Backbone as a ProteinNet text record, in pm:
[ID]
protein_1_A
[PRIMARY]
TSRSYFEAIGRLEERGIDGLIVTAPDTVAMTEEIDRLVAAGIPVVTCDSDVRQSRRLYHIGQDMVKSGRVAAGLLAPYVEGAEVLVVTGNREFTAHGLRVRGFLDRLHEIFGVGINANVIESVEQYDLTYDGVLQQVRNNPRLRGIYMANESVRGCMDALERAKPTRRVHVVCHDLPPHARQYLEEGRLDFIIDQDFSAQTARAIEVLAHTLRTGEPPRQ
[TERTIARY]
1220.9	1286.3	1211.8	1278.7	1212.2	1089.2	1102.8	990.4	867.1	886.7	772	703.8	783.6	725.4	644.7	704.7	637.4	507.7	509.9	388.6	279.1	317.4	219	162.2	250	205.1	114.4	149.5	66.1	-74.5	-83.5	-215.9	-296.8	-227.6	-296.5	-343.3	-259.2	-297.6	-421.6	-430	-546.4	-674.1	-661.9	-778.2	-809.9	-722.7	-751.1	-709.8	-588.7	-544	-518.4	-537	-510.4	-378.8	-322.5	-197	-138	-11.2	57.7	149.1	146.2	242.1	327.2	460.5	546.8	670.8	712.1	842.8	924.3	1032.2	1100.2	1250.5	1328.1	1473.8	1506.5	1616.6	1659.4	1746.9	1682.2	1752.6	1711.8	1791.8	1758.6	1625.3	1603.6	1479	1358.2	1369.7	1257.2	1236.7	1344.3	1333.4	1257.3	1292.6	1225.4	1078.8	1046.1	906.3	824.6	879.9	809.7	792	896.6	887.7	782.6	770.7	668.4	528.4	507.7	378	344.2	442.1	420.1	386.8	458.6	431.4	291.3	239.2	104.1	-2.1	40.3	-55.2	-87.3	-4.2	-24.8	83.2	51.2	152.9	195.3	322.8	380.4	442.3	413.5	476.5	558.2	684.4	764.8	754.7	750	731.7	835.7	898.1	999.6	1134.1	1140.6	1267	1246.1	1335.9	1315.6	1377.1	1325.8	1386.4	1425.1	1545.3	1580.9	1583.8	1624.1	1638	1510.3	1405.9	1281.5	1200	1092.6	1002.6	889.9	914.4	813.7	773.2	646.2	591.2	658	681.3	727.5	776.4	863.8	907	869.4	811.9	776.1	858.7	938.3	1016.8	1107.4	1171.4	1267.2	1390	1455	1584.4	1686.6	1716.5	1796.2	1941.2	1999.6	2137.2	2145.4	2049.1	2049.2	2031	1942.3	1919.5	2045.4	2121.2	2248.3	2349.8	2351.6	2443.6	2407.5	2278.4	2234.7	2280	2265.5	2308	2456.9	2537.8	2681.9	2710.8	2638.8	2658.7	2623.1	2518.5	2477.9	2579.7	2636.8	2728.1	2870.7	2906.2	3045.1	3107.5	3038	3103.4	3148.7	3098.2	3128.3	3231.1	3273.2	3353.8	3487.6	3527.1	3654	3769.6	3854.6	3968.9	3933.7	3807.9	3764.4	3717	3639.7	3587.6	3435.9	3375.3	3230.1	3184.3	3070.7	3008.4	2880.6	2863.5	2740.3	2669.5	2545	2464.9	2354.7	2360.5	2257.8	2180.7	2066.3	1982.6	2026.6	1984	2016.5	2044.7	2166	2203.1	2132.5	2059.6	1977.9	1861	1822.1	1718.9	1784.7	1736.8	1795.9	1801.7	1695.8	1689.6	1810.5	1850.1	1962.3	2094.8	2114.1	2240.3	2266.7	2164.5	2182.5	2206.7	2139.5	2166.9	2312.7	2362.8	2501.7	2596.6	2567.7	2654.2	2657.5	2539.6	2534.9	2609.2	2593.3	2660.1	2811.8	2862.9	3007.7	3067.5	2998	3048	3062.3	2959	2962.9	3066.8	3079.9	3177.2	3318.7	3346.1	3480.8	3501.4	3393.7	3407.2	3449.5	3396.5	3426.6	3565.8	3601.9	3725	3834.3	3804.1	3902.7	3936	4063.4	4104.6	4119.7	4086.7	4104.9	3990.7	3908.8	3798.3	3788.6	3760	3744.6	3602.4	3532	3394.3	3382.7	3327.5	3306.3	3157.8	3122.8	2982.8	2950.6	2841.5	2794	2646.7	2602.7	2463.2	2393.6	2267.1	2192.6	2059.7	2028.2	1903.1	1783	1797.5	1692.4	1644.1	1733.1	1697.8	1762.7	1686.2	1734.1	1862.4	1863.5	1977.8	2105.8	2095.6	2214.6	2264.2	2171.6	2210.4	2277.8	2215.1	2268.8	2409.1	2425.4	2555.7	2661.3	2624	2720.7	2766.9	2673.5	2710.2	2790	2747.7	2818.7	2963.7	2985.5	3121.3	3205.4	3146.6	3221	3257.9	3165.1	3192.2	3299	3290.2	3387	3526.1	3534	3663.4	3726.7	3651.8	3703.4	3682.4	3780.2	3766.3	3763.6	3799.4	3798.2	3663.7	3569.8	3437.6	3363.9	3321.3	3252.5	3116.2	3085.7	2957.8	2900.4	2767	2697.4	2587.3	2585.7	2478.8	2390.5	2267.1	2170	2094.7	2137.6	2076.6	1951.1	1908.9	1793.9	1719.8	1628.3	1556.6	1644.7	1583.8	1654.1	1732.9	1681.6	1746	1749	1645.6	1641.9	1762.3	1799.9	1916.4	2043.5	2057.5	2174.4	2178.4	2067.1	2062.4	2087.7	2031.8	2053.1	2199.3	2262.4	2403.4	2491.2	2462.7	2539	2519.6	2397.2	2369.4	2449.1	2461.5	2535.9	2686.4	2735.5	2880.3	2933.9	2852.6	2893.6	3029.8	3039.2	3166.7	3210.9	3340.9	3394.2	3367.7	3351.3	3317.3	3189.1	3117.7	2987.6	3001	2912.9	2900.7	2772.5	2785.6	2672.2	2602.2	2470	2391	2292.4	2286	2183.3	2110.9	1977.7	1899.2	1789.3	1710.8	1598.7	1466.1	1361.1	1222.4	1192.9	1064.9	1025.7	923.1	957.4	868.3	872.7	775.5	768.5	895.9	962.3	1081.9	1195.4	1206.2	1311.2	1284.5	1158	1122.1	1160	1137.9	1172.3	1323.3	1402.1	1548.1	1593.9	1529.7	1566.6	1535.1	1417.7	1378.4	1469.9	1519.9	1608.4	1752.7	1783	1918.1	2012.6	1961	2046.6	2070.6	1980.3	1988.5	2003.5	2096.5	2128.1	2037.8	2014	1937.6	1850.4	1732.3	1645.3	1609	1625.4	1581.3	1452.3	1340.9	1211.4	1173.1	1079.1	1017.8	869.4	788.4	643.2	595.2	588.6	545.7	401.4	316	176.1	165.6	242.5	240.3	294.9	401.3	457.3	355.7	289.9	193	74.3	24.8	-87.8	-51.3	70.2	112.7	126.3	177.3	188.2	51.1	-48	-185.3	-240.7	-216.4	-266.1	-208.1	-76.7	-10.3	-65.9	-78.3	-127.1	-273.9	-353.9	-495.3	-512.1	-430.7	-436.7	-407.1	-305.3	-268.3	-377.8	-434.2	-540.1	-665.1	-690.7	-811.7	-798.2	-681.1	-662.9	-579.2	-501.1	-409	-283.6	-267.5	-151.3	-51.7	77.2	178.6	186.3	234.4	244.3	346.2	316.7	409.7	528.4	505.2	612	600.3
517.2	636.1	760.7	874.9	1000.7	1023.4	990.4	1013.7	933.7	809.3	728.4	788.1	844	912	1033.3	1115.4	1237.9	1206.7	1102.7	1064.7	1018.9	939	891.4	1008.1	1099.4	1216.7	1303.2	1318.3	1396	1338.8	1206.5	1143.1	1168	1165.5	1193	1338.6	1430	1571.5	1596.2	1524.8	1538.5	1497.1	1407.7	1362.4	1457.5	1556.2	1657	1620.5	1568.4	1530.7	1653.5	1636.7	1742.2	1719.8	1599.3	1567.9	1442.8	1417.2	1303.8	1235.5	1102.7	1022.1	947.3	953.3	898.6	833.4	723	662.1	682.9	757.5	800.9	811.1	811	830.9	972.8	986.9	1117.4	1184.9	1238.3	1301.3	1447.7	1523.4	1664.4	1675.2	1587.9	1592.4	1566.8	1470.1	1440	1551.5	1611.7	1725.9	1839.2	1867.6	1975.9	1944.8	1817.6	1779.8	1795.5	1753.5	1770.4	1918.2	1997	2140.4	2206.6	2159.5	2212.9	2184.2	2060.9	2024.7	2109	2124.9	2203.4	2347.7	2404.2	2541.9	2555.7	2446.6	2446.8	2418.3	2404.9	2383.2	2238.1	2146.6	2003.7	1954.1	1935	1886.1	1743.4	1714.7	1584.3	1523.4	1396.1	1318.9	1207.8	1193	1080.8	965.2	843.6	724.6	620.6	559.2	454	510.5	579	639.4	789.3	870	1014.5	1087.2	1205.5	1300.6	1420.6	1419.6	1499.3	1649.8	1694.8	1838.4	1901.7	1823.9	1875.7	1948.3	2010.7	2080.4	1987.8	1859.5	1765.3	1799.4	1770.3	1804.7	1726.4	1597.3	1508.2	1379.3	1308.3	1176.5	1073.1	962.5	851.1	730.4	674.8	558.1	510.6	400.4	340.9	430.9	424.1	490.4	406.3	446.9	363.5	348.6	455.9	448	349.4	359	268.6	123.1	99.6	-38.5	-96	-11.8	-56.8	-88	-6.1	-29.8	-159.7	-184.5	-308.9	-429.4	-418.3	-527.8	-557.5	-452.6	-471.7	-539.6	-499.6	-560.7	-708.7	-745.1	-884.8	-969.4	-912	-987.6	-993.1	-895	-879.3	-1005.1	-1079.9	-1195.7	-1302.7	-1299	-1403.9	-1362.6	-1234	-1186.3	-1126	-1140.4	-1082.4	-1143.7	-1057.1	-1100.9	-1149.1	-1136.3	-1183.7	-1064.4	-1092.3	-987.4	-996.5	-882.2	-869.7	-811.4	-861.3	-808.3	-735.8	-614.1	-537.7	-528.2	-573.5	-566	-463.9	-353.7	-251.2	-242.7	-176.4	-167.6	-54.1	65.7	184.9	295.3	345.7	443.1	577.2	594.4	714.9	712	590.6	580.4	597.5	697.3	728.9	607	525.8	409.4	319.2	296.1	206.7	271.3	396.2	464	479.6	514.1	534.6	403	297	166.6	127.3	144.1	108.7	193.6	323	411	368	339	295.2	164.7	72.4	-57.8	-41.4	32.5	47.7	124.5	228.8	305.8	216.8	136.6	51.7	-59	-114.8	-221	-170	-46.7	8.3	55.7	89.8	118.8	-6.6	-120.4	-246.4	-296.8	-294.6	-359.2	-262.7	-133.8	-40.4	-73.5	-73.6	-103.6	-254.2	-333.4	-478.3	-550.4	-477.8	-540.9	-477.4	-559.3	-508.8	-537.5	-433.5	-448.6	-397.2	-479.5	-443.2	-419.1	-309.7	-274	-287.2	-360	-368.3	-328.7	-277.3	-238.9	-342.9	-372.1	-472.8	-419.5	-293.9	-230.1	-318.8	-395.3	-484.6	-585.6	-624.9	-722.6	-857.1	-963.5	-1098.7	-1130.8	-1110	-1149.3	-1077.8	-946.4	-870.2	-913.2	-941.4	-989.2	-1125.3	-1215.8	-1351.7	-1347.7	-1276.2	-1270.3	-1204.5	-1095.7	-1023.9	-1105.8	-1170.1	-1252.2	-1374	-1438.5	-1557.5	-1524.3	-1414.1	-1373.8	-1344.6	-1272.6	-1236.7	-1360.9	-1453.8	-1574.6	-1660.2	-1674	-1756.3	-1694.7	-1562.9	-1495.1	-1457.2	-1471.6	-1425.5	-1532.3	-1620.1	-1726.4	-1674.6	-1547.5	-1490.4	-1426.9	-1432.3	-1375.6	-1458.6	-1392.6	-1463.9	-1404.4	-1286.8	-1224.3	-1144.8	-1145.7	-1066.9	-987.7	-858.1	-771.9	-733.2	-782.8	-747.8	-623.4	-507.2	-380.8	-350.6	-445.9	-425.6	-557.4	-561.9	-685.8	-778.3	-873	-973.3	-1071.3	-1102	-1200.5	-1337.1	-1366.1	-1494.7	-1508.3	-1400.9	-1404.6	-1435.9	-1378.5	-1403.5	-1549.4	-1600.1	-1737.8	-1838.6	-1812.5	-1903.3	-1901.8	-1784.8	-1775.6	-1853.1	-1843.2	-1919	-2068.7	-2108.5	-2250.1	-2299.8	-2216.2	-2253.7	-2256.2	-2157.9	-2146.4	-2252.9	-2292	-2390.9	-2357.6	-2243.4	-2206.4	-2310.9	-2323.8	-2426.8	-2392.9	-2263.7	-2221.6	-2140.8	-2143.1	-2076.6	-1926.6	-1872.2	-1729	-1684.4	-1598.9	-1556.4	-1438.2	-1436.3	-1336.1	-1269.1	-1135.8	-1058.5	-974.9	-966.6	-891.8	-812.8	-740.9	-663.1	-718.8	-694.4	-723.2	-873.4	-905.2	-1042.1	-1096.7	-1102	-1171.2	-1321.8	-1397.2	-1541.2	-1618.2	-1586.2	-1664	-1637.1	-1512.8	-1483.4	-1557.1	-1561.4	-1636.5	-1783.9	-1839.5	-1979.4	-2000.5	-1909.7	-1921	-1917.2	-1832.9	-1821.8	-1951.6	-2008.2	-2132.6	-2248.4	-2245.9	-2351.2	-2333.1	-2218.4	-2193.3	-2142.3	-2108.5	-2057.9	-1907.3	-1840.3	-1697	-1677.1	-1590.2	-1579.1	-1482.4	-1363.5	-1260.2	-1183.6	-1141.2	-1052.6	-934	-813.4	-692.1	-648.4	-662.8	-634.7	-487.8	-440.9	-311	-323.3	-241.2	-251.3	-154.7	-203.3	-117.9	-71.6	-158.7	-120.3	-2.7	-7.5	101.5	230.6	218.9	337.5	402.5	318.7	371.2	434.1	366.1	420	554	563.4	688.2	800.2	767.3	868.2	922.5	834.4	877.3	964	924.9	1002.6	1143.9	1154.2	1285	1374	1319.5	1399.2	1436.9	1342.3	1371.1	1482.6	1480.5	1585.1	1721.3	1728.1	1854.8	1904.9	1815.4	1856.1	1900.5	1837.8	1868.8	1998.9	2023.4	2136.4	2250.2	2219.9	2319.6	2334.9	2252.6	2260.3	2150	2181.8	2076.1	1990.8	1867.7	1781	1835.6	1818.3	1865.2	1772.6	1645.2	1545	1438
-1962.4	-2014.8	-1968.6	-1976.5	-1941.1	-2028.5	-2157.4	-2248.9	-2207.5	-2163.2	-2123	-1999.6	-1908.2	-1793	-1838.2	-1926.1	-1969.3	-2042.7	-2124.4	-2197.1	-2101.2	-2000.6	-1902.7	-1821.8	-1779.3	-1702.6	-1789.3	-1918.6	-2009.8	-2021.9	-2029.4	-2037.4	-1910.8	-1795.3	-1669.5	-1662.7	-1709.4	-1708.9	-1795.1	-1907.6	-1994.2	-1923.2	-1824.9	-1747.7	-1632.6	-1610.1	-1509.2	-1368.6	-1350	-1216.1	-1129.5	-998.8	-901.4	-826.6	-836.1	-769.7	-831.9	-802.9	-864.1	-762.7	-761	-685.3	-786.9	-772.2	-875.6	-814.8	-874.4	-849.3	-975.3	-967.1	-1089.8	-1067.9	-1177	-1165.9	-1123.2	-1051.6	-1000.3	-1105.3	-1207.8	-1318.9	-1330.8	-1406.2	-1430	-1502.9	-1601.6	-1678.6	-1589.6	-1497.1	-1409.4	-1308.8	-1261.5	-1171.1	-1238.1	-1362.5	-1435.6	-1459.1	-1484.1	-1506.7	-1379.2	-1266.5	-1139.3	-1107.1	-1130.1	-1103.4	-1193	-1316	-1407.7	-1353.6	-1304.6	-1249.7	-1126.6	-1037.3	-915.7	-951.2	-1049.3	-1092.3	-1150.4	-1207.4	-1263.8	-1158.5	-1032	-924.5	-896.7	-945.9	-922.4	-826.4	-698.7	-603.7	-637.9	-613.3	-645.8	-520.3	-497.2	-389.9	-455	-415.9	-464.7	-365.8	-419.1	-336.5	-374.7	-276.2	-292.1	-334.5	-449	-493.8	-513.3	-458.9	-451.7	-570.3	-598.5	-693.3	-607.7	-556.4	-439.2	-461.8	-579.7	-603.3	-658.5	-672	-728	-620.3	-663.1	-571.9	-524.3	-523.3	-476.8	-334.5	-306	-175.7	-63.7	-89.2	16.6	-45.6	26	-18.8	86.5	41.3	128.8	86.2	176.6	138.6	250	222.3	315.1	330.5	446.4	464	388.5	264.7	175.8	223	273.8	323.3	439.9	531	646.1	601.1	504.9	460.7	396.1	323.7	267.5	376.5	481	592.3	665.4	683	746.8	664.1	532.5	443.9	461	471.4	490.4	623.8	729	859.3	860.4	787.2	779.9	703.3	598.4	512.5	568.6	650.9	695.5	757.4	843.5	905.8	806.5	683.9	586.4	481.7	482	368.9	410.2	535.1	577.5	497.8	443.8	365.4	226.2	187.4	56.1	-27.5	-131.5	-218.2	-225.6	-257.2	-256.8	-390.3	-437	-557.8	-518.6	-571.4	-551.8	-685.6	-690.6	-813	-790.6	-863.9	-852.6	-982.9	-977.4	-1096.6	-1186	-1150.7	-1227.3	-1127.4	-1126.3	-1023.4	-1040.6	-1152.1	-1165.3	-1067.6	-1023.3	-921	-785	-710.8	-580.8	-490.7	-493.9	-405.6	-424.6	-549.4	-576.6	-536.8	-576.7	-547.7	-399.8	-323.1	-179	-106.4	-149.3	-89.2	-108.3	-228.5	-258.6	-175.2	-165.8	-87	59.3	116	255.1	275.7	181.5	190.9	187.9	90	75.3	192.6	238.2	352.3	475.7	502.7	622.3	608.4	488.9	466.1	491.8	447.4	467.4	611.5	680.7	823.5	899.9	858.7	927.7	893.4	764.4	718.7	674.8	664.3	612.3	468.1	435.9	297.8	276	376.5	366	297.1	222.7	150.4	11.7	-85.8	-222.5	-269.1	-313.2	-359.6	-502.4	-587.9	-727.8	-750.6	-818.3	-841.7	-989.7	-1020	-1158	-1161.3	-1277.4	-1297.2	-1384.2	-1348.9	-1425.2	-1479.7	-1450.1	-1495.3	-1458	-1350.3	-1299.9	-1404.7	-1493.6	-1596.1	-1564.6	-1585.2	-1554.5	-1630.7	-1762.3	-1844.9	-1803.6	-1778.9	-1740.5	-1602.8	-1512.8	-1379.6	-1389.9	-1462.3	-1478.1	-1538.6	-1650.2	-1718.4	-1629.8	-1562.4	-1479.1	-1361.2	-1291.5	-1175.1	-1219.2	-1327.8	-1376.6	-1410.5	-1478.4	-1514.3	-1390.5	-1293.6	-1173.1	-1091.9	-1077.6	-998	-1065.6	-1196.1	-1268.5	-1270.7	-1276.2	-1290	-1157.4	-1048.3	-919.9	-812.1	-793.2	-692.8	-548.6	-527.4	-392.4	-356.9	-447.7	-422.4	-317.7	-208.9	-101.7	-68.5	-123.3	-89	-204.6	-217.2	-319.1	-249.9	-277.5	-228.6	-346.4	-346.8	-450.5	-404.6	-454.7	-414.1	-494.5	-577.6	-665.1	-681.2	-775.9	-805.4	-890.8	-959.7	-1041.4	-955.6	-837.2	-750.7	-819.3	-896.9	-967.7	-1061	-1130.6	-1218.2	-1142.6	-1022.6	-937.5	-892.9	-845.4	-796.2	-908.3	-1025.9	-1139.1	-1183.6	-1177.5	-1214.8	-1117.1	-987.8	-888.3	-907.9	-941	-966.2	-1085.1	-1187.2	-1307.9	-1281.7	-1206.8	-1185.9	-1091	-993.6	-893.9	-830.7	-760.7	-697.9	-596	-578.6	-488.5	-341.9	-310.8	-175.3	-177.8	-68.2	-59.1	-85.1	-168.2	-189.3	-119.7	-19.2	61.3	-5.9	1	-70.9	23.1	16	85.7	-18.6	-4.9	-102.9	-31.8	-111.9	-60.2	-111.1	-31.6	-68.7	-65.2	-62.9	-32.4	-131.2	-260.6	-354.2	-327	-379.7	-348.5	-380.2	-492.6	-526.7	-428.1	-377.7	-279.8	-148.9	-109.9	11.1	-3.7	-122.1	-146.1	-137	-197.1	-189.6	-43.3	37.4	178.3	252.1	226	291.1	251.9	127.9	78.5	123.9	185.9	232.5	125.8	8.4	-98.9	-84.4	-17.6	7.2	156.6	197.1	339.4	415.2	356.6	426.2	327.6	375.8	300.3	389	336.3	405.3	336.5	406.1	345.2	365.4	284.7	308	275.3	339.5	327.4	219.4	95.2	-15.2	3	56.4	76.7	173.3	281.2	378.6	318	237.8	173.2	78.7	-1.2	-96.6	-24.8	78.6	154.8	217.7	271.3	335	231.5	113.2	7.4	-30	-37.9	-69.3	43.3	168.2	281.9	282.6	258.3	259.6	149	30.7	-81.8	-61.7	-12.6	11.2	114.2	218.7	321.1	260.2	176.8	114.8	21.2	-58.5	-150.7	-75.4	38	114.7	193	250.1	340.6	283.8	180.3	127.7	209.5	311.1	399.9	366.8	365.6	347.7	473.3	462.9	582.3	681	808.2	911.9	927.5	902.8	922.4	816
[MASK]
++++++++++++++++++++++++++++++++++++++++++++++++++++++++++++++++++++++++++++++++++++++++++++++++++++++++++++++++++++++++++++++++++++++++++++++++++++++++++++++++++++++++++++++++++++++++++++++++++++++++++++++++++++++++++++

């Protein structure tokens, strides 16, 4: 929640921080909080998910629209003339919303109006993902593809195992935790689009450290 972010930031301010790196929802409240910090002389870098209208110094992260488009391209050969389910976490997070937008845009470029995609939110929770996917698979025999634009891949896989659809439902997801790697090796998951969180975090620290050391914003 916004309050949990504000409380955490408040505790950091009490310790005397000179800068902040944050992954946060793209909301008006978060924009105002970042702008307040910047006005107080505390530069802010967003990492992984952006707060686009804020005065943040810089954003470090994956090209979310492109990653969504890649996901659509990977899934397209398996879903022509069928239906697709998109499971996103929370569209307040830029990362989730932009991935979905890129995916849907590319899917409609490929198929035009000949494809139907349904989007549900799971707030990255196992139970909501499991229940949502199970209901969609059971109620829609034309479902042939699932795009997991967020975490909770385990919930999706468990729901497919429970539903036992008569035809294969192909799945593409993001990131490479151990359980996703196992699903891929077992052939239950078709594609994974990975991103290097360590590199993103390291780069965010480098950018902020440079600014604090020199007083200069990053050139690129």
